[in-house]
N, C-alpha and C positions, 0 to 999 in steps of 0.2 A: 782367699783372697782375690778381688772383684777385678775385670781385667779393664776396669772402667776408673782406678782411681780418683781422689777428688784431684783439681788442679789448684795448684799456688800462685796465686799471681807474680810475676815476674816485677824487676823494678821497672823496666820500660812498660811493658804492658800497663801496671799498675798507672805511674805515672802519665802515659797516655791519656787513659781514662780521666783521669781525674781532671788535666789540663784542657782536652778540646773542647772547645765549644762549636757549633754550626759555622760555617767558614764566613758567615755573614757578620757575625760577632767579635771578628778580628779585623782591626780597621788598619788600614793600610800606613798610617801613620794616627800621631797622637792628636788629634784636633782639639782647640781651645773648650767645645761643649764637652768633651769628653772629660777633660782635666778638671772641668770646673762642677760637675754631676760629683767624680770623685771625690775630690776636695771638701763638698757638701755632707756629703757621707752615703752617695749611692752604692749597694754593693755591687748591684751588677756591674757601673760604671768602674766600682775598684779592681774586681774580677778582671775586667777587661783591660785595665792598663797594668794588673799585676802579668796577666797572659804576656802582652805585648814585652814586656821587660825580661821575662822566663822565656819567652820562644826569639825575642831581639825581630820583633815584627815592629817596622815602622821607630823604632830606636834601637839603641847599641842594647844588645843582650847583656842584661845585672842581674844577678842574683839577689842581689842585698836588697836593690829594690823590688825584685819580683818580690821579694819574701816579706818586705814591709808591706805591699799592696794586699799581697792575701792573707796578712794579720788583719788589717783592715778592714778586709771585703768579711773573713769571716765574725770580729767583732760587728758588724753590723747584720749578720745574718745568714752570709752565703753559703748555703751545706756543700756546693762544690769547693769553696774555697777551705772550708772545715777541711775537706777531705783529702785536700793536696798538701795543705798543710801536716795529714796524717802519715800521707806516704812521703814527703820531705823528711819529715822524723824518722821512719821507719826504714828507711834507706841510706838516709845521710846525705840528701840532695842537698843543692844550692846553696853549699859550701858550709853547711851546718853538721853538727855531730850527728852519730847516729845516738836517736834517744826512743827506744819502743814505748817506756812508759808513757811519754810526750804524745808518740804516735797513738798509743791506746786511746787516751783522752780523746785527739782530735777525732778518732773515728769515732767515737762514742757521740760526742757534739755532733759530727754530720749526719749520724743516722739517727739521732731523735731529731733532727731537722728535715729527717727525709729521703736521706743519702742512703741510693738501693747498693751501690758500690760500697760505701761504707759498713753496710749490714754483711755483706758480701766477706769484706774482707774480717768482720769483726766473727765472722764464722769460721773461716779456715785460721784464725788466730786460736780460738779455741779448738776447734779439729786436732790442728798440731802441738797446740800447748807453747805458743810463741807468747813473747814480747810480755811477758811473767806472770803468765796467767796458767791457771791447770788444766791440763787435757780434760774439756768436757763437754762429746759429743752429745749430749741432750742439749746443751747451751748454743751447739754449733748447728743443732738441727732448726733449736728457734731463731736464729739470726738467717738461717738459709731462707726459712720459710717467710719471711718477712721480705727478703729481697725478691723471692722468688715472686709472692703476691704482686711487686712493682714492676715485674717483667723482666728480672737481670737474669740473662740466658745461664751463666756459671753459676749461679746461685741455685736454679731452676736443676740443673745437671747434678750438682754435688747433694741437691734432697731428694733427685730420684736415685744415686749412688745410696745414700744413707737409708731408703726405703728398701732397695735392693739386698744391700748387707744387715740389715738391722742394727747398724751403728748409730745409737742416741734415739733410736725411734724402733718398736718391734717391726718386724718383715712384714712388708705390705707389696707385693707384687704388681699389683693393680695400681697402685699409688706412683710406684716406680714407673712404670709404663707411662702412665698421664703425665707426670712431669718430663721424661724423656723425650716425648711426643712435643710438650710445651715449648723444650730447650729447643728441639730440632725446630720446632716451628721459626723461632727466632735465630735461624743460620746458625746453631753453636753445633760444630761439624762433631765432636765428640758424642754427643746424644744421638745424630745422625748414625754413628759408625755403631752403638750401643744398639741401636733400635734392627740394626742389620745384624748383629749378631743375634738378637731375640728374634727376630722372625726365620734366620737360618738353621737355630737350635729349638725352634718352640718352647721357648721361654716365657716366664709372665703371665701364663694364662694364653698365650696364643699359639695356633697350628702352627708347625713348619711351614713357613712360605716362601720359597725360591725366589718368585718374581719380586713379594714383596721385600727381601732381604737385598736382589739386587738393586732396588733402586734406592733403598738407603745408602747402602755402600755407594751406589753411584752418585748420589746426593752430596754426601760425605767427600767423595775423593775430588767431585769438582769443587769443593770449597779448602782445596789443598791438603786432607788428611791422606797422611802416609799409608797408617794403617789400612784402613779403606781399599788404598790402593791395590797392595799387599793383598787384599782379601781378595778382590777382584781378581788377581792375579792367581791368585790359586783355585778360584773355582773354574775360571778358563783354561787352568792347567792342568784340570781333573778331567772336564772334558778331551781333553787334549791327549790325555793317557789311553783312551781309545782310538786314537789313531786320524784323531777330528784335526786336520791340518791349517786351518784358519781359527780354531781355539788356541792351538799353540803358540799360533804368531800373534795374539789377542793377548795372552799369558804374559808374553814375552815385554810385549807394549808395557803391558802395567805392570810388571817386575820393574820396567827401567822407569817408570814415573813415575813407582814407589821410591826408589832409591836415590834420584833426583832430590826427593823430599826427606831424605835423611832414614829413610827404613833400612836399618839393618839386616833385618832379615833377609829381605829383596835382595842386598847389595851379595848375602850369601847364596842364596838360591840362583843368582846370576852367576856364581862362581861356580857351583855346581851342574849348572846348564852347559857351561864353555868347558866346565872337565869333562863332563860326557858326550858331547855336540848334542844336546837335547833342543826340541823348539824350533827345529831348521838351522841351527848355529853350527858351525865348523867345530869339532875340537881345536880348543886352543888353550892352553895350560898355560899358558903366561897369561893370558886375560883372566882366567879363573884364578891365577896367584892376587892378579890387583883385586878382584873383587872382595876375595877372603883379607884382601888387608886391611881394606877401608871397613867390613863390618868389623874386624878382629879389633880395628881402633875405637870402635862404637862399643865395644866390650860384649860381642856375638862370642859366646863358649867356643857353637862349634867350629866357626870359622877359624877362630883362635885357634883350633885343635888341628884344621886342615891347612892354616898356614904352616905351620909347624911341623907338618910330614911334607907339605912341599918342601921346606928349608930342609929337613931330614933328608927326604931321597934327590931331592935337586931335581922336581919336576915343574916345570914352567917359572924355575929360579936357580941361581947357581947354589949348591949344596951349602951351608951356613949353619953347621951344628949349635952356634952359639945363639944365633938368632930361634933353634927350632926349641933349644931347650926353655930361651924366652917366652915362645908363644903356649907351649906344652904347660906350663908353670901358669900362665896368665890365665888359661881355660882350666887347668886342674884346681886351680884356687876358687871356681865357680861348679865345682863341685862335679865337671866332666868328667867321666868314670875313664873312658878309651885314653882322655891325656893323663888323668892320676896313671894309670898302668905303663904308658909309654914314659913315664917322668920316672916312673919305679924303675924302668927295666934300665933305662939311660943312668941311672946312678949306681945300679948293678954292675952293669958291665962297664962305666966310666966311660958311656959314648956321649962326648959332644961337653963332659962336664965330670970331677974329680971324683972318681968312686969312692961310693960312702954308701953302706950296707943298711947303715940307721935310717938315711934318709929314703933309702929303697924299700924298705920295710914300712916306713911310714905311709909313701904315697899307694904302694901295693896295697896294703891294708886298709886305706881310704877307698881304693877302686874294690877291694872283695866286700868291704863291708855295702856296696853298692850293687852287689850280685855279679860283678864282673869276674866269670868264672876264670878265666887265663891267671886273673890276678889271684885268685884263692889257690890254683896247680901250681903257681911260681911260687907263694909262699908256704906249702906243701914242700915241693921240691927244695929247696932254698935256704928255707928258713923254720924248717919241721914245724908249722903253725897250720894245723889243719881245721880249728875253728872258725 
């Protein structure tokens, strides 16, 4: 499985991409000449009028009028209008019902008229098997290739991933590297992150190069990529393990930046740091619980386990067996063996939950199946199960 899955455009991102023109193209108000041009069938003027109504620029925002003018502009050959209509029908915006078939039709027309964004969306659709089409990775690669050739950074990245994984095309690490570089040159932060990993691990035909890895991680971090920030934190943390206080402080700064940008792994590590008093901070179990809680809510299984233990033992927070069981369960469902074991023991003893040996055996077996030795011992002692 790739560390860099292909992105799926969100409604907000896709619609924004569809409807934003350079600032000069949006008028402060609708002057008579613009309206005259639109009425005469000038697609550029019609698109401007549509966008004005869509965004409420110089006129009252009006979904119906925006839709009407997008339609007119599309009929007169505006690829941007065609693409926008695709997004509108795909997501059910501007007061219309979701109609993925019609969205697919508009994306196709926009692509035929040179819209790289429409080509990219068609690639994603065939990759994911949405909008009523079958999954077809080869067709996805074809669309990504066309969009990538037109400079679409997201398509360039997805094409790189396709070559990296051999999905829809034969594996070609050199081509993957080439497209990662092109996407990165277009300020695509996920491509920068991928390049950091490539140079850190010596993949895709390049030798490991710590300096180059840090350069790419740094560029991705400057572009707001939380995973890159986390990787920089890990790098400085490893240096700090040798007793370099400055590296420890730098690692802490990057963990905090990554956490602020939504990295659950960074939040978890900050919990560990405050639990153990590492990286120059004082031991603070309550602060650790706060970080574990944030990471746990984002689905981090180890943070969920640590939070459960905190509630179970009352470290940094009051004892709350019900919450402990809740978080053990959330972590166990993600195949976290220690959580499965603790949950099994809780049901076996009736600790925080009604005693139930059948459920206890279930979770202990799950943990044992992952090689958790204590679970095997309890299964043998309590249930006579030795396999």
